[in-house]
N, C-alpha and C positions, 0 to 999 in steps of 0.2 A: 436520587444522590448524585451529585453535581460531577461531573466528569472533567479533568483536568485538561484543559486545550494545550496542545503542543504546537509551537510557532514552527513551522519549516523554514530550514536553513536557506538563506538568500542565495547561497553558492553550492549547489549540491555537487555531489562527486560525480554524476551524470555531466553536469555542465562543465567540470574540470576536465573529463575525459575528452568530451567533444572539443574544448578549447585547445588542450593539447593535441589534439590529433589534427586540427586545423592548422596550428602552427607548425607541425610536424611536415605536412603536406605542403604548406608555403616555404619551407627550407629545401624541400625535395624539389619544388619547382623551380627556384632561384637557383639551385645547384645543378640543375640540367642545362641552365645558361651561362656559360664561362665568361660570355662577354657583360654580364650582369654582375658576375662575382668580381670581377676586374674593378667594373666601376664602384661596387661597395668598397674594396681596397683601396682605391684612389682616394674616395671621399672620406673613408676612416683616416687615411694616412694625414690628409689636410685637417681634420677635426681634430686630432692627435697634436699636429704641429700648432695649431691655433691655441689649444690649451695649456700646452707644455712648452710654448716657445722659450721661455727664461733659462729652460733645462736644456732644450736641444741646440740653442744657438751656441756657437763656438767663441764667439766676440761680440762686443757692443755694438749693435747695429748703427749707432749713432757716432762711433768712433771715427773721428777723421784722422787719415796718415796720407798726407800730399805725398811722402817718399815712396809709398807703396801703391800709389793710383794705377790702375788700369793692368793690374796684374792676372797673368793666366792662371789656370786653376794649378793648385799645389797643394802639398800636405798641411801647409799653414793656412791656407785660403783654399779650401775645397773646390769653390766655384769661382775663384778669382775675386778682383776687387773692383768697384766702380771707379769714377772718375775723381772722386775724392779721397779713395784709398780704403772705403769701408767695405767691410766683408759682404761679399754677395749672397752667400749662403745664409748667414745671419738675418739679413734683410728680407730674404725671401720667407724664411721661418715666421719672422714677426708680421710679414706681410700677409701670410695666412690669416693670422688673428684679425687684422684689419678687414681683409676680403669677407671672412665668415661673419664679423660683426656687422658690417653693412649689408651683406645679403640677408642676413638673418633678420634684420630689424625692418627691410625694404618686403621681404616674404611676409612676416608678421602684419606689418600695416595693410598689406595688400589684401590678406586673408581676413583681418579684422574689420574691414569695410566691405569688401566685395562679397564675402560669404552671406552675410544676413541679408544685403541687399538682392542678391540673387535668389535666396531662399524666400524673401517676401515677395519678389515679383512673380517668381514661378507658383508659389502657393496661392497667393490672391488672385491673380489674373486681372481681367479688366483695366481700367485706367490706373492703378498702382503699377502693374506690370509695365504698360505704354510708357508711362512718366520715367520709371527707373531705367529702363532699357534705352528710352532715347537720350537721356542723360550719360548713360555709358557708351552710346554711340557717337555723342559728341565728343567725350574724351578719346576715344579710340580715333576720332577723326584726325588728331595731332599723331604723327609719328613718336613713337615711345621714347626713343632717344633724342630726336629733336625738342620734345617736351621736357624731358629731363634736363638738356642743356639750357633750356630756358629758364626752368625753376632754379637752377643751380646758381646761374649766371645773375639772376636778380636777386638771391637771397644770400649769395657769398657761399664759399665752401663751408665744409666741416660736416659732422656727423649727422647733425639734425636735418640739414637741408638735402643730404643724401638719402636720407631714410624717407623725406617727404616725396622729392622727385621720383626716385624708384619705386616707392611703394604705391604711389598715385598711378603711374603707367601699368601697375598690376591689378588694379581694382576691377577695371572692365572685363578682363580676360576671366579672373576668379568668379564674377558674377555670372557670366554666361555659362561656365561650366556648371556651376550650383543651380542655376535656373533650369538648364537642361535635365539635370538629372532629377530635380524635385518634379518638374512636369512628368516624368516618367513613373514616379512614384507615388503622387498624390492621388491616383485613381485606383492604387491597390486595395485589397479587401481591408487589410488591417488597418489603414486610414478611416475607412468607413466604419468599421467596428469601433474604432477609437470614439468616433462622432457620436455614433448610438450610445456608447457607455458615458456620454457627458463631458468628456475632455474639452478642454478650450483649444482654439485653433493654434495658440502659443505653443501650448505644451504638445500637441500632435506635431507641429512643424519642428521644433526643437529638441524634442526628446525622442520622436520617433522616425518622422521623416528624413531629417537631416543626417543623422548617424548613417543610414543606408546609403548616403550620397558620397560618402568620404572617400571611395575608391578612386573615381577619377579625379577628385580634388588633390589627393595625395601625390598621384602622379603629375598632376599640373604643378605643385609646390616643388616637386624635385627639379623639375625643368626650369622654374622661376629662380632658383637658386643659381644655376648655370648663368641665367640671363642677368641676374644683379650682378654677379661676379664679373661678367664681362661689361656691362655697362659702368660698374666704377671703375674698371681698368680703362675703359675708354674716356670717360670724364677726366681721371687722373691724368692720362696722356695728354688731354687738351689743356691740361692746366687749370680745370674747374672742380676737381676733387679736393682731396685732403691736402692741406699745405706741405710743404717740405719742412723738416727732414722726415716726416711720416713715412715710415715703412710702408709702400704701395706698389704692387706690382706694375700697375700702370704708371704710375710716378718714375719708377726704377727705368722702365722704357724711356721715358720722355727725356730723362737726365743724361742718358748714355748716347742717344741719337747721334748728336754731333761727333761721337768718338768711334763709330761703328767699323770704320777702316782701321784704327788703331788697335781696338780690342772687341772683336764682335761677340766673344762671349759674355761681355757684360749686359748684352741686350738678349742673347740667345738663352739662357737660363730663366730671366724673368718670362720671356714670352712663352717658353715651353712649359713652365709651371701653369700660366693661364690656360693653355690648351688642354694640358693634361687634366686639370680640375673640372673644367668644362666638359669635357669628355668624359670623366666619371660620372659626373651629375646627369648626363645623357644616358650613359649606359644603365645606370642605376635606374632612372625612369622606365625604361625599357622593362628593366626586371620587374619593377613594381607592377606593370602593366600587365605582365605575364602572372603575377601572382593573384591580381584581383580579376583574371580573366577564368570563369568558371571551364571553360573547355579544357584548361590544362588540368583539370582534376579528373577528366574522365579515366576510369579504370581500363 
């Protein structure tokens, strides 16, 4: 008499319990780090501002009012106005959308090319490793900011050129981080067991080894967000970023520089915003590092 075979569930209650326990432990670890919580709060505010900018802004960020130029903070204009009478608060809020869009695109491109290249170099070894890493060293030989300036200057301003310029400079660091993590994982027992079971090297690398290398990569990506935002602001300040009147924190600083003596608040608030967002990502990166540190879970 044939017996009915029962297919085991893909996600058992034990798996759910273990996953929930790990998530609770992670929240407990980051809750002990108040600076990491502050970083998470700042980054969350920036993301919310970018997502809901049209609803959070009090004025049209492009509206010019020459009669109300360079005003101090008031009930009508919470952070004052710039040299064309545009509302500083509204432009900062819309500038968050610009900053996060460019940073997100640059970080995505850096990870899209850097992660596979670093994984292939670390897992294959030999001449493949040498060729890939020497190519990465050649890119790193150029200072990242100088390379971005050269690329943007040659391609012109715009979102696409900023994505490429900032993403290209992030590829080598991602590749080196992933390579070192893969080197530490590829000699583990589970890799040898996968080889003995007949799995291909491609499946072993991308389905088993690479998921175990995400911890240092996530920390690195959080720091790259801060670097990309600072780089975009720097390029915009130099006149190589997005063209006016696009709301951009770096462009806002550039436009009001000649009027610092008349109205310092016009430059103070955009500069403060850049500093706070970068600080938030750095603190969040420290928190992620604590979460992925096994020593933090010792009872």
